[in-house]
C-alpha positions as CSV (number, residue, x, y, z in Angstrom):
1,M,-2.2,-7.7,-13.6
2,E,-2.1,-4.3,-15.2
3,P,-0.1,-1.6,-13.4
4,K,-1.9,1.6,-12.3
5,K,-0.6,5.1,-12.5
6,E,1.6,4.1,-15.5
7,G,3.6,1.9,-13.2
8,K,4.6,4.7,-10.8
9,K,5.7,3.4,-7.4
10,Y,3.4,3.9,-4.4
11,R,5.0,5.2,-1.2
12,G,3.5,5.4,2.3
13,S,4.1,4.9,6.0
14,P,2.5,1.5,6.9
15,W,0.1,1.6,9.8
16,A,-1.7,-1.7,9.8
17,L,-2.4,-5.0,8.0
18,T,-6.1,-5.9,8.1
19,W,-8.4,-8.6,6.9
20,A,-11.7,-7.8,5.2
21,D,-13.9,-9.7,2.7
22,E,-11.4,-12.6,2.6
23,N,-8.5,-10.3,1.6
24,Y,-5.6,-8.7,3.3
25,Y,-5.2,-4.9,3.1
26,L,-2.2,-2.7,3.9
27,V,-3.3,0.6,5.6
28,A,-0.7,3.3,5.0
29,Y,-0.4,7.1,5.3
30,D,0.5,8.8,2.0
31,S,2.3,12.0,2.9
32,E,2.3,13.2,-0.7
33,D,-1.6,13.2,-0.7
34,G,-1.8,13.8,3.0
35,K,-4.3,11.0,3.6
36,V,-4.6,7.4,4.8
37,K,-5.0,4.8,2.0
38,H,-5.6,1.1,1.8
39,Y,-4.0,-1.3,-0.7
40,R,-5.0,-5.0,-1.4
41,V,-1.9,-7.0,-0.7
42,D,-2.6,-9.8,-3.2
43,K,-2.7,-7.2,-6.0
44,M,0.7,-5.8,-5.2
45,M,3.4,-6.8,-7.7
46,K,6.5,-6.0,-5.6
47,K,6.4,-5.4,-1.9
48,T,9.2,-3.5,-0.2
49,M,9.4,-1.9,3.2
50,I,12.1,0.5,4.3
51,I,12.3,1.1,8.0
52,S,14.0,4.3,9.2
53,R,14.4,5.7,12.6
């Protein structure tokens, strides 16, 4: 796998995990861009979730 965005970390608020076309996708809100994005889970190199209240 080749990192995108020069290896920059992606940050977002997770909303859902969904299944489509035989793949799992993470649906998350990106506050930096102000939009909802989706990411293919099997293409993620390192998955970390920080939960805050």
